Each structure stands twice: as structure tokens, then as C-alpha cells.
N, CA, C and O atoms as a CHARMM CRD file, in Angstrom:
* protein
*
  204
    1    1 UNK  N      0.80600  -1.20300   0.00000 PROA 1      0.00000
    2    1 UNK  CA     0.00000   0.00000   0.00000 PROA 1      0.00000
    3    1 UNK  C      0.85100   1.27000   0.00000 PROA 1      0.00000
    4    1 UNK  O      0.31800   2.37400  -0.10100 PROA 1      0.00000
    5    2 UNK  N      2.14000   1.12000   0.11000 PROA 2      0.00000
    6    2 UNK  CA     3.02600   2.27400   0.14700 PROA 2      0.00000
    7    2 UNK  C      2.89500   3.12300  -1.11600 PROA 2      0.00000
    8    2 UNK  O      2.88300   4.35100  -1.03200 PROA 2      0.00000
    9    3 UNK  N      2.79700   2.48700  -2.28500 PROA 3      0.00000
   10    3 UNK  CA     2.65400   3.22800  -3.53800 PROA 3      0.00000
   11    3 UNK  C      1.33500   3.97500  -3.59000 PROA 3      0.00000
   12    3 UNK  O      1.27700   5.09400  -4.10100 PROA 3      0.00000
   13    4 UNK  N      0.28000   3.37500  -3.07100 PROA 4      0.00000
   14    4 UNK  CA    -1.02300   4.03600  -3.04400 PROA 4      0.00000
   15    4 UNK  C     -0.94700   5.27800  -2.16000 PROA 4      0.00000
   16    4 UNK  O     -1.45400   6.33800  -2.52700 PROA 4      0.00000
   17    5 UNK  N     -0.31600   5.14600  -1.00200 PROA 5      0.00000
   18    5 UNK  CA    -0.17000   6.28600  -0.10000 PROA 5      0.00000
   19    5 UNK  C      0.66300   7.40300  -0.74300 PROA 5      0.00000
   20    5 UNK  O      0.35600   8.58300  -0.57400 PROA 5      0.00000
   21    6 UNK  N      1.69700   7.03500  -1.46700 PROA 6      0.00000
   22    6 UNK  CA     2.52000   8.03400  -2.16000 PROA 6      0.00000
   23    6 UNK  C      1.70400   8.74400  -3.24100 PROA 6      0.00000
   24    6 UNK  O      1.84200   9.95200  -3.43400 PROA 6      0.00000
   25    7 UNK  N      0.86200   7.99600  -3.93900 PROA 7      0.00000
   26    7 UNK  CA     0.01400   8.58100  -4.97300 PROA 7      0.00000
   27    7 UNK  C     -0.99400   9.54300  -4.36000 PROA 7      0.00000
   28    7 UNK  O     -1.22500  10.62700  -4.89600 PROA 7      0.00000
   29    8 UNK  N     -1.59400   9.15400  -3.24200 PROA 8      0.00000
   30    8 UNK  CA    -2.53400  10.02700  -2.54900 PROA 8      0.00000
   31    8 UNK  C     -1.84200  11.32900  -2.14500 PROA 8      0.00000
   32    8 UNK  O     -2.38100  12.41300  -2.36700 PROA 8      0.00000
   33    9 UNK  N     -0.66800  11.22700  -1.56200 PROA 9      0.00000
   34    9 UNK  CA     0.07600  12.42200  -1.15100 PROA 9      0.00000
   35    9 UNK  C      0.44300  13.29800  -2.34400 PROA 9      0.00000
   36    9 UNK  O      0.33200  14.52200  -2.27600 PROA 9      0.00000
   37   10 UNK  N      0.87100  12.68300  -3.42000 PROA 10     0.00000
   38   10 UNK  CA     1.25000  13.44600  -4.60900 PROA 10     0.00000
   39   10 UNK  C      0.04600  14.18400  -5.19300 PROA 10     0.00000
   40   10 UNK  O      0.16000  15.34500  -5.58700 PROA 10     0.00000
   41   11 UNK  N     -1.09100  13.52300  -5.24700 PROA 11     0.00000
   42   11 UNK  CA    -2.29500  14.17200  -5.75700 PROA 11     0.00000
   43   11 UNK  C     -2.72500  15.32600  -4.85900 PROA 11     0.00000
   44   11 UNK  O     -3.11500  16.38500  -5.35100 PROA 11     0.00000
   45   12 UNK  N     -2.65700  15.12700  -3.55300 PROA 12     0.00000
   46   12 UNK  CA    -2.99400  16.20200  -2.61000 PROA 12     0.00000
   47   12 UNK  C     -2.09300  17.41400  -2.83300 PROA 12     0.00000
   48   12 UNK  O     -2.56900  18.54700  -2.89500 PROA 12     0.00000
   49   13 UNK  N     -0.80600  17.17000  -2.95000 PROA 13     0.00000
   50   13 UNK  CA     0.14200  18.26400  -3.15100 PROA 13     0.00000
   51   13 UNK  C     -0.11200  18.97300  -4.47800 PROA 13     0.00000
   52   13 UNK  O     -0.05700  20.20100  -4.54300 PROA 13     0.00000
   53   14 UNK  N     -0.39000  18.21400  -5.53400 PROA 14     0.00000
   54   14 UNK  CA    -0.63800  18.81100  -6.85400 PROA 14     0.00000
   55   14 UNK  C     -1.88800  19.68100  -6.81000 PROA 14     0.00000
   56   14 UNK  O     -1.88100  20.80200  -7.31800 PROA 14     0.00000
   57   15 UNK  N     -2.96200  19.17100  -6.20500 PROA 15     0.00000
   58   15 UNK  CA    -4.21400  19.92700  -6.12600 PROA 15     0.00000
   59   15 UNK  C     -3.99800  21.21700  -5.33300 PROA 15     0.00000
   60   15 UNK  O     -4.45000  22.28600  -5.74500 PROA 15     0.00000
   61   16 UNK  N     -3.31000  21.11500  -4.19800 PROA 16     0.00000
   62   16 UNK  CA    -3.05800  22.30600  -3.38700 PROA 16     0.00000
   63   16 UNK  C     -2.23300  23.33900  -4.15400 PROA 16     0.00000
   64   16 UNK  O     -2.51200  24.53600  -4.09000 PROA 16     0.00000
   65   17 UNK  N     -1.22400  22.87200  -4.87400 PROA 17     0.00000
   66   17 UNK  CA    -0.38500  23.76700  -5.66200 PROA 17     0.00000
   67   17 UNK  C     -1.19900  24.46500  -6.74300 PROA 17     0.00000
   68   17 UNK  O     -1.06000  25.66900  -6.95500 PROA 17     0.00000
   69   18 UNK  N     -2.04300  23.70700  -7.41900 PROA 18     0.00000
   70   18 UNK  CA    -2.86300  24.28000  -8.48000 PROA 18     0.00000
   71   18 UNK  C     -3.85300  25.30400  -7.94000 PROA 18     0.00000
   72   18 UNK  O     -4.09000  26.33500  -8.57000 PROA 18     0.00000
   73   19 UNK  N     -4.42900  25.02700  -6.78000 PROA 19     0.00000
   74   19 UNK  CA    -5.39300  25.95900  -6.19900 PROA 19     0.00000
   75   19 UNK  C     -4.73300  27.26300  -5.75800 PROA 19     0.00000
   76   19 UNK  O     -5.37400  28.31400  -5.76300 PROA 19     0.00000
   77   20 UNK  N     -3.45700  27.20400  -5.37700 PROA 20     0.00000
   78   20 UNK  CA    -2.73900  28.39600  -4.92200 PROA 20     0.00000
   79   20 UNK  C     -2.15100  29.21000  -6.07100 PROA 20     0.00000
   80   20 UNK  O     -1.85700  30.39300  -5.90500 PROA 20     0.00000
   81   21 UNK  N     -1.98000  28.59100  -7.22200 PROA 21     0.00000
   82   21 UNK  CA    -1.31100  29.28600  -8.33000 PROA 21     0.00000
   83   21 UNK  C     -2.26400  30.25200  -9.02800 PROA 21     0.00000
   84   21 UNK  O     -3.48100  30.06700  -9.02500 PROA 21     0.00000
   85   22 UNK  N     -1.67900  31.27800  -9.62200 PROA 22     0.00000
   86   22 UNK  CA    -2.47500  32.25900 -10.36800 PROA 22     0.00000
   87   22 UNK  C     -2.95100  31.69300 -11.69500 PROA 22     0.00000
   88   22 UNK  O     -4.02900  32.04800 -12.17200 PROA 22     0.00000
   89   23 UNK  N     -2.16500  30.82800 -12.28500 PROA 23     0.00000
   90   23 UNK  CA    -2.53200  30.23000 -13.57300 PROA 23     0.00000
   91   23 UNK  C     -3.12800  28.84600 -13.32400 PROA 23     0.00000
   92   23 UNK  O     -2.62800  27.83600 -13.81800 PROA 23     0.00000
   93   24 UNK  N     -4.17900  28.82900 -12.56700 PROA 24     0.00000
   94   24 UNK  CA    -4.80900  27.58400 -12.13200 PROA 24     0.00000
   95   24 UNK  C     -5.28400  26.75400 -13.32400 PROA 24     0.00000
   96   24 UNK  O     -5.77800  27.29400 -14.31300 PROA 24     0.00000
   97   25 UNK  N     -5.13000  25.46500 -13.21700 PROA 25     0.00000
   98   25 UNK  CA    -5.60400  24.52600 -14.22300 PROA 25     0.00000
   99   25 UNK  C     -7.11600  24.68800 -14.38300 PROA 25     0.00000
  100   25 UNK  O     -7.79500  25.16900 -13.47600 PROA 25     0.00000
  101   26 UNK  N     -7.62900  24.28800 -15.52400 PROA 26     0.00000
  102   26 UNK  CA    -9.07700  24.38700 -15.75300 PROA 26     0.00000
  103   26 UNK  C     -9.84700  23.78300 -14.59700 PROA 26     0.00000
  104   26 UNK  O     -9.46500  22.75200 -14.04300 PROA 26     0.00000
  105   27 UNK  N    -10.91900  24.43200 -14.25000 PROA 27     0.00000
  106   27 UNK  CA   -11.74000  24.00200 -13.12100 PROA 27     0.00000
  107   27 UNK  C    -12.23000  22.56100 -13.29700 PROA 27     0.00000
  108   27 UNK  O    -12.26300  21.80100 -12.32900 PROA 27     0.00000
  109   28 UNK  N    -12.61000  22.18000 -14.51200 PROA 28     0.00000
  110   28 UNK  CA   -13.12000  20.82300 -14.74800 PROA 28     0.00000
  111   28 UNK  C    -12.04400  19.76800 -14.48400 PROA 28     0.00000
  112   28 UNK  O    -12.35000  18.67100 -14.01600 PROA 28     0.00000
  113   29 UNK  N    -10.79500  20.09900 -14.78300 PROA 29     0.00000
  114   29 UNK  CA    -9.68900  19.17100 -14.52100 PROA 29     0.00000
  115   29 UNK  C     -9.51100  19.00800 -13.01700 PROA 29     0.00000
  116   29 UNK  O     -9.33000  17.89400 -12.52700 PROA 29     0.00000
  117   30 UNK  N     -9.56300  20.11900 -12.28300 PROA 30     0.00000
  118   30 UNK  CA    -9.42800  20.05300 -10.83300 PROA 30     0.00000
  119   30 UNK  C    -10.56100  19.24600 -10.21800 PROA 30     0.00000
  120   30 UNK  O    -10.33400  18.45500  -9.30100 PROA 30     0.00000
  121   31 UNK  N    -11.77100  19.43600 -10.70900 PROA 31     0.00000
  122   31 UNK  CA   -12.91800  18.67700 -10.19400 PROA 31     0.00000
  123   31 UNK  C    -12.69400  17.18400 -10.39800 PROA 31     0.00000
  124   31 UNK  O    -12.93800  16.39000  -9.49000 PROA 31     0.00000
  125   32 UNK  N    -12.23800  16.80500 -11.56700 PROA 32     0.00000
  126   32 UNK  CA   -11.97800  15.39100 -11.85600 PROA 32     0.00000
  127   32 UNK  C    -10.86100  14.83200 -10.97700 PROA 32     0.00000
  128   32 UNK  O    -10.94700  13.69600 -10.51100 PROA 32     0.00000
  129   33 UNK  N     -9.82500  15.61900 -10.75200 PROA 33     0.00000
  130   33 UNK  CA    -8.71400  15.16700  -9.91600 PROA 33     0.00000
  131   33 UNK  C     -9.14600  15.00700  -8.46000 PROA 33     0.00000
  132   33 UNK  O     -8.73800  14.05700  -7.79100 PROA 33     0.00000
  133   34 UNK  N     -9.97200  15.93300  -7.96800 PROA 34     0.00000
  134   34 UNK  CA   -10.47100  15.82700  -6.59800 PROA 34     0.00000
  135   34 UNK  C    -11.36100  14.59900  -6.46400 PROA 34     0.00000
  136   34 UNK  O    -11.28200  13.88300  -5.46600 PROA 34     0.00000
  137   35 UNK  N    -12.20700  14.34700  -7.45700 PROA 35     0.00000
  138   35 UNK  CA   -13.05400  13.14100  -7.43700 PROA 35     0.00000
  139   35 UNK  C    -12.20300  11.87200  -7.45800 PROA 35     0.00000
  140   35 UNK  O    -12.47300  10.92300  -6.72200 PROA 35     0.00000
  141   36 UNK  N    -11.19500  11.86200  -8.29200 PROA 36     0.00000
  142   36 UNK  CA   -10.30800  10.69400  -8.36200 PROA 36     0.00000
  143   36 UNK  C     -9.59500  10.48200  -7.02900 PROA 36     0.00000
  144   36 UNK  O     -9.46200   9.35000  -6.56300 PROA 36     0.00000
  145   37 UNK  N     -9.14100  11.56800  -6.42200 PROA 37     0.00000
  146   37 UNK  CA    -8.48300  11.47800  -5.12500 PROA 37     0.00000
  147   37 UNK  C     -9.43900  10.94000  -4.06600 PROA 37     0.00000
  148   37 UNK  O     -9.06400  10.08700  -3.26100 PROA 37     0.00000
  149   38 UNK  N    -10.66600  11.43500  -4.06800 PROA 38     0.00000
  150   38 UNK  CA   -11.65500  10.96100  -3.09400 PROA 38     0.00000
  151   38 UNK  C    -11.91700   9.46700  -3.25700 PROA 38     0.00000
  152   38 UNK  O    -12.01700   8.74200  -2.26800 PROA 38     0.00000
  153   39 UNK  N    -12.02700   9.01300  -4.48400 PROA 39     0.00000
  154   39 UNK  CA   -12.23700   7.58600  -4.73600 PROA 39     0.00000
  155   39 UNK  C    -11.04500   6.75400  -4.29600 PROA 39     0.00000
  156   39 UNK  O    -11.20700   5.66800  -3.73800 PROA 39     0.00000
  157   40 UNK  N     -9.86100   7.26100  -4.54600 PROA 40     0.00000
  158   40 UNK  CA    -8.64700   6.55100  -4.14500 PROA 40     0.00000
  159   40 UNK  C     -8.54800   6.45300  -2.62600 PROA 40     0.00000
  160   40 UNK  O     -8.22200   5.39500  -2.08800 PROA 40     0.00000
  161   41 UNK  N     -8.82900   7.55200  -1.94000 PROA 41     0.00000
  162   41 UNK  CA    -8.77700   7.55500  -0.48200 PROA 41     0.00000
  163   41 UNK  C     -9.84000   6.60300   0.08000 PROA 41     0.00000
  164   41 UNK  O     -9.56500   5.84200   1.00800 PROA 41     0.00000
  165   42 UNK  N    -11.04400   6.64800  -0.47900 PROA 42     0.00000
  166   42 UNK  CA   -12.11300   5.76400   0.00100 PROA 42     0.00000
  167   42 UNK  C    -11.73300   4.30100  -0.19700 PROA 42     0.00000
  168   42 UNK  O    -11.96000   3.47800   0.69000 PROA 42     0.00000
  169   43 UNK  N    -11.16400   3.97300  -1.33300 PROA 43     0.00000
  170   43 UNK  CA   -10.74700   2.59300  -1.59800 PROA 43     0.00000
  171   43 UNK  C     -9.60900   2.17700  -0.68400 PROA 43     0.00000
  172   43 UNK  O     -9.56500   1.03900  -0.21500 PROA 43     0.00000
  173   44 UNK  N     -8.69800   3.08900  -0.43400 PROA 44     0.00000
  174   44 UNK  CA    -7.52700   2.78900   0.38800 PROA 44     0.00000
  175   44 UNK  C     -7.91300   2.45700   1.82700 PROA 44     0.00000
  176   44 UNK  O     -7.31200   1.58400   2.45200 PROA 44     0.00000
  177   45 UNK  N     -8.90200   3.14900   2.33900 PROA 45     0.00000
  178   45 UNK  CA    -9.23400   2.99100   3.74800 PROA 45     0.00000
  179   45 UNK  C    -10.48000   2.15500   4.00300 PROA 45     0.00000
  180   45 UNK  O    -11.00000   2.14300   5.11900 PROA 45     0.00000
  181   46 UNK  N    -10.96600   1.45300   2.97700 PROA 46     0.00000
  182   46 UNK  CA   -12.05800   0.49700   3.18300 PROA 46     0.00000
  183   46 UNK  C    -11.51300  -0.72400   3.89700 PROA 46     0.00000
  184   46 UNK  O    -10.40300  -1.17300   3.61000 PROA 46     0.00000
  185   47 UNK  N    -12.28900  -1.26300   4.82700 PROA 47     0.00000
  186   47 UNK  CA   -11.82700  -2.49100   5.47400 PROA 47     0.00000
  187   47 UNK  C    -11.70300  -3.62600   4.45300 PROA 47     0.00000
  188   47 UNK  O    -12.50900  -3.74000   3.53000 PROA 47     0.00000
  189   48 UNK  N    -10.69500  -4.44800   4.63600 PROA 48     0.00000
  190   48 UNK  CA   -10.52600  -5.57800   3.73300 PROA 48     0.00000
  191   48 UNK  C    -11.64100  -6.58200   3.94100 PROA 48     0.00000
  192   48 UNK  O    -12.06900  -6.84100   5.06600 PROA 48     0.00000
  193   49 UNK  N    -12.09900  -7.14000   2.83600 PROA 49     0.00000
  194   49 UNK  CA   -13.18400  -8.12500   2.90600 PROA 49     0.00000
  195   49 UNK  C    -12.63300  -9.52400   2.77600 PROA 49     0.00000
  196   49 UNK  O    -11.65100  -9.75600   2.07000 PROA 49     0.00000
  197   50 UNK  N    -13.26800 -10.45000   3.45900 PROA 50     0.00000
  198   50 UNK  CA   -12.94500 -11.86200   3.29600 PROA 50     0.00000
  199   50 UNK  C    -13.94500 -12.44700   2.31600 PROA 50     0.00000
  200   50 UNK  O    -15.13000 -12.57100   2.62700 PROA 50     0.00000
  201   51 UNK  N    -13.47000 -12.80400   1.13500 PROA 51     0.00000
  202   51 UNK  CA   -14.37400 -13.37900   0.12900 PROA 51     0.00000
  203   51 UNK  C    -14.45700 -14.87200   0.25200 PROA 51     0.00000
  204   51 UNK  O    -15.17300 -15.51600  -0.51600 PROA 51     0.00000
């Protein structure tokens, strides 16, 4: 899960950087990235299931 955690951190940092910059990325791109991050975080912290 280390790679997943690194990806989550990288996405968080990228989103924060984009929101602070004057030449912010298109709003629709940011919305998609935030949604992707939310899905990744939700998947990462779901309890493991026994199938």
C-alpha cells in the first residue's frame, strides 16, 4: 500500500499547488482530480473483505 499512499500524497500536493497558483488549471480538470483522489482515499481505507 506504500505506492497508493505516495500517490494520494502526490495528488494532494498537486491539487493544493494548483489551487494556490495564479494560472490555475481548468476548473473541470481540478474537479476530476479531486473526485479521483476521493475515490482513491475511500478505496484505500475500506476495510478488507474476506471473500
